[in-house]
C-alpha positions as CSV (number, residue, x, y, z in Angstrom):
1,M,0.0,0.0,0.0
2,I,1.4,3.4,-1.0
3,K,1.6,5.8,1.9
4,A,0.1,9.2,1.4
5,A,2.6,12.0,1.3
6,P,2.8,14.1,4.5
7,P,0.9,17.4,4.3
8,A,3.0,20.4,3.2
9,R,4.4,22.5,6.0
10,R,2.9,25.9,6.2
11,N,4.9,28.9,5.1
12,V,4.9,32.0,7.3
13,L,4.8,35.6,5.9
14,Y,5.9,37.6,8.9
15,I,5.3,41.3,8.2
16,A,6.5,44.1,10.6
17,S,5.9,47.8,10.5
18,D,7.7,50.6,12.3
19,D,5.7,53.1,14.5
20,L,2.3,52.1,13.2
21,S,-0.5,52.8,15.6
22,A,-4.0,51.2,15.4
23,R,-5.5,53.9,13.2
24,L,-6.2,51.9,10.1
25,H,-9.6,52.1,8.3
26,C,-10.4,48.6,9.6
27,H,-9.8,49.9,13.2
28,G,-12.6,52.4,12.6
29,N,-10.6,55.4,11.3
30,P,-12.8,57.0,8.7
31,V,-10.0,59.2,7.2
32,V,-7.1,56.7,6.7
33,K,-7.2,55.0,3.3
34,S,-5.9,51.4,3.8
35,P,-7.8,49.0,1.5
36,N,-5.2,46.3,1.7
37,F,-5.3,46.2,5.4
38,D,-9.1,45.9,5.0
39,R,-8.3,43.0,2.7
40,L,-5.8,41.5,5.2
41,A,-8.5,41.8,8.0
42,R,-10.9,39.7,5.8
43,M,-8.2,37.0,5.7
44,S,-7.4,37.2,9.4
45,V,-8.5,37.5,13.0
46,Q,-7.9,41.2,13.7
47,F,-6.8,41.7,17.3
48,N,-8.2,45.1,18.3
49,N,-6.8,45.2,21.8
50,S,-3.2,44.0,21.3
51,Y,-0.4,45.8,23.2
52,C,3.4,46.0,23.0
53,Q,5.8,45.1,25.8
54,Y,7.6,48.4,25.5
55,P,6.9,51.5,23.4
56,L,10.3,51.7,21.8
57,C,11.7,49.8,18.8
58,N,14.5,47.7,20.2
59,P,13.0,46.5,23.4
60,S,9.7,45.8,21.7
61,R,11.2,43.9,18.8
62,S,13.5,41.9,21.1
63,S,10.5,40.7,23.1
64,I,8.3,39.7,20.1
65,M,11.2,37.8,18.5
66,T,12.4,36.0,21.7
67,G,9.0,35.6,23.4
68,M,10.5,37.1,26.6
69,S,9.9,40.3,28.4
70,P,12.3,43.3,28.5
71,D,13.3,42.5,32.0
72,T,14.6,39.1,30.8
73,T,16.2,40.3,27.6
74,K,17.6,43.3,29.5
75,V,16.8,45.4,26.5
76,W,15.4,48.7,27.7
77,G,16.9,51.0,25.1
78,N,17.9,51.1,21.4
79,Q,21.6,50.2,21.7
80,T,21.6,46.8,23.6
81,R,21.6,43.4,21.9
82,F,19.5,40.8,23.7
83,R,22.1,38.0,23.3
84,E,24.3,39.9,25.8
85,A,21.8,38.7,28.5
86,I,20.4,35.6,26.9
87,P,23.1,34.3,24.5
88,D,21.5,30.9,23.9
89,V,17.9,32.0,23.3
90,V,16.1,30.4,20.4
91,T,14.4,33.1,18.5
92,L,11.2,32.6,16.5
93,P,13.0,32.4,13.1
94,Q,15.6,30.1,14.6
95,L,12.9,27.7,15.7
96,F,11.8,27.5,12.0
97,Q,15.4,27.0,10.8
98,K,15.7,24.0,13.1
99,A,12.5,22.6,11.6
100,G,14.1,22.7,8.1
101,Y,12.6,25.9,6.8
102,Y,14.2,28.5,4.5
103,V,14.4,31.5,6.8
104,A,15.2,35.0,5.6
105,R,14.4,38.6,6.2
106,V,14.3,41.9,4.2
107,G,14.4,45.2,6.0
108,K,13.8,45.9,9.6
109,I,12.7,43.0,11.8
110,Y,15.1,43.4,14.7
111,H,16.2,47.0,15.5
112,Y,18.3,49.4,13.7
113,G,18.2,53.1,13.5
114,N,15.5,54.5,11.2
115,P,16.5,56.3,9.0
116,G,20.2,56.5,9.9
117,Q,21.0,52.8,9.6
118,I,18.7,52.0,6.6
119,G,20.8,49.9,4.2
120,T,22.7,48.2,7.0
121,S,22.0,45.3,9.4
122,G,22.1,47.5,12.4
123,L,21.4,45.5,15.6
124,D,20.2,42.5,13.6
125,D,20.6,38.9,15.0
126,P,22.6,37.0,12.4
127,A,21.8,33.6,14.0
128,S,18.1,34.1,13.1
129,W,18.5,34.2,9.3
130,Q,20.0,32.3,6.4
131,E,19.7,35.3,4.2
132,V,19.2,39.0,4.7
133,V,18.7,42.0,2.4
134,N,19.0,45.6,3.4
135,P,17.6,47.8,0.7
136,A,18.0,51.6,0.6
137,G,15.8,53.8,-1.6
138,V,15.9,57.4,-2.6
139,D,13.8,58.3,0.5
140,H,17.0,57.6,2.5
141,T,19.8,58.1,0.1
142,K,18.7,61.4,-1.5
143,E,15.6,63.0,-0.1
144,E,16.0,63.3,3.7
145,P,17.6,66.7,3.5
146,E,14.5,68.0,1.7
147,A,12.2,67.1,4.6
148,T,10.2,69.8,6.3
149,C,10.7,69.6,10.1
150,Y,8.4,70.9,12.8
151,T,10.3,69.8,15.9
152,P,13.3,71.4,17.6
153,E,16.6,71.2,15.7
154,R,18.3,69.3,18.4
155,R,16.3,66.2,17.6
156,S,17.5,63.6,15.1
157,L,15.6,63.2,11.9
158,G,14.3,59.8,13.1
159,S,12.7,61.4,16.2
160,S,11.4,64.5,14.5
161,I,8.1,65.5,13.0
162,A,9.5,65.6,9.5
163,F,8.0,64.8,6.1
164,H,8.5,65.3,2.3
165,A,6.3,64.5,-0.7
166,S,8.7,62.7,-3.0
167,E,8.5,63.1,-6.8
168,A,10.3,59.7,-7.2
169,P,8.1,56.8,-8.2
170,D,7.1,54.0,-5.8
171,N,9.8,51.6,-7.1
172,Q,12.6,53.9,-6.0
173,Q,11.4,53.9,-2.3
174,T,12.9,51.6,0.4
175,D,9.7,49.9,1.4
176,Y,8.8,49.1,-2.2
177,M,12.2,47.4,-2.5
178,V,11.5,45.5,0.7
179,A,8.3,44.0,-0.9
180,D,10.2,43.4,-4.1
181,H,12.9,41.3,-2.5
182,V,10.4,39.3,-0.4
183,I,8.3,38.5,-3.5
184,Q,11.5,37.3,-5.2
185,M,12.2,35.0,-2.3
186,M,8.6,33.6,-2.4
187,D,9.1,32.8,-6.1
188,K,12.6,31.3,-5.7
189,H,11.7,29.1,-2.7
190,R,8.1,28.1,-3.5
191,K,9.0,24.4,-3.5
192,E,10.2,24.4,0.1
193,P,8.7,25.7,3.3
194,W,9.7,29.2,4.2
195,F,9.6,31.8,6.9
196,L,10.0,35.3,5.4
197,G,10.3,38.5,7.4
198,A,9.2,41.6,5.6
199,G,10.4,44.5,7.7
200,F,8.8,47.8,6.5
201,Y,10.2,51.2,7.6
202,K,7.0,53.2,7.4
203,P,5.3,55.0,8.9
204,H,8.3,55.8,11.0
205,C,9.4,59.4,10.4
206,P,10.6,61.1,8.4
207,W,7.5,60.6,6.4
208,I,9.0,60.5,2.9
209,V,6.7,58.8,0.4
210,P,5.6,59.6,-3.2
211,S,3.5,62.7,-3.5
212,K,0.5,60.8,-4.8
213,Y,0.0,59.4,-1.3
214,F,-0.1,62.9,0.2
215,D,-2.6,63.8,-2.5
216,M,-5.0,61.2,-1.1
217,Y,-5.6,63.5,1.9
218,R,-6.6,67.1,2.3
219,V,-5.4,68.9,5.5
220,S,-8.9,70.4,5.9
221,D,-10.3,66.8,6.2
222,I,-8.0,65.7,9.0
223,P,-9.0,66.3,12.6
224,A,-6.3,66.7,15.3
225,P,-6.9,65.4,18.8
226,K,-8.4,67.7,21.3
227,F,-6.0,69.1,23.8
228,D,-6.2,71.3,26.9
229,P,-3.0,72.2,28.9
230,S,-4.6,70.7,32.0
231,E,-4.1,67.3,30.4
232,M,-0.4,67.6,31.3
233,K,-1.3,67.4,35.0
234,I,-3.5,64.3,34.8
235,A,-0.7,61.8,35.2
236,P,2.7,61.9,37.0
237,K,5.4,63.9,35.2
238,F,7.2,60.8,34.0
239,A,4.2,59.8,32.0
240,Y,4.9,62.6,29.5
241,F,7.5,62.5,26.7
242,T,6.6,65.6,24.6
243,E,7.4,68.9,26.4
244,P,6.3,71.5,25.6
245,P,3.0,69.8,24.5
246,N,2.7,69.3,20.8
247,W,6.2,70.8,20.6
248,N,4.5,74.1,20.2
249,M,3.2,73.2,16.7
250,T,0.3,75.3,15.5
251,M,-3.0,73.5,14.8
252,E,-2.3,73.7,11.1
253,Q,1.1,72.1,11.6
254,R,-0.3,69.3,13.7
255,R,-2.9,68.5,11.0
256,G,-0.3,68.7,8.3
257,A,1.9,66.2,10.3
258,I,-1.0,63.9,10.8
259,R,-1.7,64.1,7.0
260,A,2.0,63.0,6.3
261,Y,1.7,60.1,8.8
262,Y,-1.5,59.0,7.0
263,A,0.2,59.3,3.6
264,A,3.0,57.0,4.9
265,I,0.4,54.5,6.1
266,S,-1.2,54.5,2.7
267,F,2.1,53.8,1.0
268,L,2.7,51.0,3.5
269,D,-0.7,49.7,2.7
270,A,0.2,49.5,-1.0
271,Q,3.2,47.4,-0.2
272,V,1.2,45.0,2.0
273,G,-1.1,44.6,-1.0
274,R,1.7,43.6,-3.3
275,L,2.7,40.9,-0.9
276,L,-0.8,39.5,-0.7
277,D,-1.0,39.6,-4.6
278,A,2.2,37.7,-4.8
279,L,0.9,34.9,-2.5
280,E,-2.1,34.5,-4.8
281,R,-0.1,34.7,-8.0
282,T,2.4,32.1,-6.9
283,G,-0.3,29.7,-5.7
284,Q,1.0,29.8,-2.1
285,A,-1.9,31.7,-0.4
286,Q,-3.7,28.5,0.8
287,N,-0.6,27.2,2.5
288,T,0.8,30.4,4.1
289,T,0.1,31.8,7.5
290,I,0.3,35.6,7.6
291,V,1.2,37.6,10.7
292,F,1.3,41.4,10.7
293,W,2.5,43.4,13.7
294,A,3.7,46.8,14.6
295,D,6.5,47.3,17.1
296,H,4.5,49.8,19.1
297,G,1.9,52.5,18.7
298,Y,2.3,56.2,18.1
299,N,0.9,59.4,19.6
300,L,-0.4,62.1,17.3
301,G,-1.2,64.8,19.8
302,E,-3.2,62.9,22.4
303,H,-2.4,64.5,25.8
304,G,-0.1,66.9,23.7
305,Q,2.2,63.9,23.1
306,W,3.9,62.8,19.9
307,M,5.7,59.6,18.9
308,K,6.1,56.7,21.4
309,N,7.8,56.6,24.8
310,T,4.6,56.9,26.8
311,L,2.4,54.3,28.5
312,F,-0.8,56.0,27.2
313,Q,-3.2,54.0,25.0
314,M,-2.1,55.2,21.6
315,A,1.6,54.5,22.2
316,T,1.0,51.0,23.6
317,R,-1.8,49.6,21.4
318,V,-0.6,47.9,18.2
319,P,-2.2,46.5,15.1
320,L,-2.0,42.7,15.0
321,F,-3.4,40.4,12.3
322,V,-3.0,36.6,12.2
323,G,-4.5,35.1,9.1
324,G,-4.2,32.7,6.3
325,A,-3.5,29.0,6.7
326,G,-4.5,27.5,10.0
327,V,-6.8,30.4,11.0
328,T,-10.5,29.3,11.4
329,A,-12.2,32.6,12.2
330,R,-11.0,34.6,9.3
331,G,-12.7,38.0,8.8
332,R,-13.6,38.4,12.5
333,T,-12.4,40.9,15.1
334,C,-11.1,39.9,18.6
335,H,-11.6,42.3,21.4
336,R,-9.7,40.2,24.0
337,T,-6.5,41.7,25.5
338,T,-3.4,40.3,24.0
339,E,0.3,41.2,23.9
340,H,3.4,40.9,21.7
341,L,4.6,38.0,23.8
342,D,1.7,35.9,22.5
343,V,2.9,36.0,18.9
344,Y,5.8,33.5,19.2
345,P,3.9,30.6,20.8
346,T,1.0,31.3,18.4
347,V,3.0,31.1,15.2
348,A,4.8,28.0,16.5
349,E,1.5,26.2,17.2
350,L,0.0,27.2,13.9
351,C,2.9,25.5,12.1
352,G,3.1,22.4,14.4
353,L,6.4,23.4,16.0
354,K,7.2,23.0,19.7
355,P,8.3,26.4,21.2
356,P,10.8,26.7,24.1
357,A,9.1,26.0,27.5
358,N,10.3,29.3,29.0
359,L,8.3,31.7,26.8
360,H,6.4,34.4,28.7
361,G,3.3,34.6,26.4
362,R,0.6,32.1,25.5
363,S,-0.8,30.8,22.2
364,L,-3.8,32.7,20.7
365,M,-5.0,29.5,19.0
366,A,-8.3,29.5,20.9
367,L,-9.0,33.0,19.8
368,L,-8.1,32.2,16.2
369,K,-10.9,29.6,16.3
370,D,-13.4,31.7,18.3
371,P,-12.5,35.4,18.9
372,N,-15.0,35.5,21.7
373,A,-13.6,32.5,23.6
374,S,-13.0,32.8,27.3
375,W,-9.8,34.8,27.9
376,N,-8.8,36.5,31.1
377,Y,-5.2,37.5,30.5
378,P,-3.9,41.1,30.7
379,A,-1.2,42.8,28.7
380,I,1.9,44.3,30.4
381,T,3.8,47.3,29.0
382,Q,6.8,48.9,30.7
383,L,8.9,52.0,30.1
384,H,12.2,53.3,31.5
385,P,12.1,57.0,30.5
386,R,15.2,59.2,30.6
387,A,14.9,61.3,33.7
388,E,17.0,63.0,36.4
389,K,16.9,59.7,38.3
390,P,16.3,56.1,37.4
391,V,12.7,55.7,36.8
392,H,10.6,52.7,35.6
393,G,6.9,52.6,34.8
394,Y,4.9,49.4,34.6
395,S,1.4,49.2,33.2
396,I,-1.3,46.4,33.2
397,R,-4.1,46.6,30.6
398,T,-7.3,44.5,31.0
399,E,-10.2,44.7,28.6
400,R,-11.6,47.7,30.6
401,Y,-8.9,49.2,32.7
402,R,-5.3,50.3,32.7
403,Y,-3.3,50.7,35.9
404,T,0.3,52.1,35.8
405,F,2.8,52.7,38.6
406,W,6.0,54.7,38.4
407,N,8.7,53.3,40.8
408,E,6.2,51.0,42.5
409,G,3.9,54.0,43.0
410,A,6.4,56.1,44.9
411,D,6.5,58.6,41.9
412,G,2.8,58.3,41.1
413,E,0.1,56.1,39.7
414,E,-2.5,56.1,37.0
415,M,-5.7,54.2,36.5
416,Y,-8.2,54.7,33.6
417,D,-11.6,53.2,32.9
418,Y,-11.8,52.9,29.1
419,E,-15.4,52.1,29.0
420,K,-16.2,55.5,30.5
421,D,-13.1,57.4,29.7
422,P,-11.5,56.4,26.4
423,R,-9.4,59.6,26.2
424,E,-7.7,58.9,29.6
425,L,-8.9,62.3,31.1
426,H,-9.8,61.0,34.5
427,N,-7.0,59.4,36.6
428,L,-8.7,57.2,39.1
429,A,-5.6,56.2,41.0
430,Q,-6.4,58.4,44.0
431,D,-10.2,57.8,43.9
432,E,-11.2,56.1,47.2
433,T,-14.1,54.3,45.5
434,S,-11.6,52.6,43.1
435,A,-9.1,51.6,45.8
436,G,-10.1,48.0,45.8
437,L,-9.8,47.6,42.1
438,K,-6.5,49.4,42.0
439,G,-5.1,47.1,44.7
440,K,-6.1,44.0,42.7
441,L,-4.6,45.4,39.5
442,K,-1.4,46.5,41.3
443,A,-0.9,43.1,42.9
444,Q,-1.5,41.3,39.6
445,L,1.0,43.6,37.9
446,E,3.6,43.0,40.5
447,A,3.2,39.2,40.3
448,I,3.4,39.0,36.5
449,T,6.4,41.4,36.2
450,K,8.4,39.6,39.0
451,A,7.7,36.3,37.2
452,R,9.1,37.8,34.0
453,G,12.3,39.0,35.6
454,R,11.7,42.4,37.2
455,A,14.2,42.9,40.0
């Protein structure tokens, strides 16, 4: 009797974006034009309450790739390599290498400076990949000096509110090249199982994309978040990154900056669409699991804050889509609270691989079958802001509440009820009627973070 051939192993298209907040059209934003993310959502479970471990590139990416918290990786800034603390860790792509997959990446999966280190490997992890490609388009090699900048001159271009409408075509831009190289890898390795990392640079600033994406938006159609100076007093001082608020931008400048951010999202959306097209064209869509994640969220003026480096909702909440092969509940939205640490065990289980036993997250497989399944796990995000003394903030997010303490509460606390206060305008941390709930959340936060390596 002839034995049936074993089923083909699933491919993994692992797509990362830089500084993308949950502001896509499929997240309910009526202004952003992101049709390919809408398309991805129809192929996936869209996790609407997913959170990063740390609102900064390197700590966040180190956690999602190792499945371990920043207090275990010891990565709290953008210059540290996680293997200094955990040299023998098996990263997610390494797990696939060990299983016989072709494993490669194009662009930014691990951290390197954006835009300064575009075209290099930066703080990449060589052990994770069999092949890497580091493209650099005209947005980096030519057009950065032309960017309009609204933030103080002392800030680097990568941490400035800076943008430029490029006259160069799409195919001369870095992120177009990222998609191109990944598509070539799909073609070349279609007869073997593969794990491909597509690391896009947008919408990280500077927002340099072709002018046609700017033309998709009119400044007059773009609202800016409401802001009152009193908002800078709601939380402890360490909770704020942008001072003075909004970097003293005028309302017109703020709306123009948001327009540039949205243009960068639409350009990113076009590249995601090219990857999805390639899966269908090469006949690999039915056997490929697709994961899309952003390293952290992004403030666009909420509380007068811009960029990341805060523990407020918009900096910590991230887009997460898990779709394609192995996902039962495609086209549905999950409102359960999840975190980056859950990605590693989820991808491993989807592909029938056994992950390391010491991961800090948990598989989302139950939610990929039923997005409303019972799930009572919070998300933890932490931040070590630069300040005049060592400071650390830890935050726990449940489906309804967020509780944050700074230095165990010695330098302040925050607690918000998102059912009643989605804009985080009422800090309940000192509300006597909320003391019991705060105590429970604080105890849960302390227990989880200590189990994950907090000293």
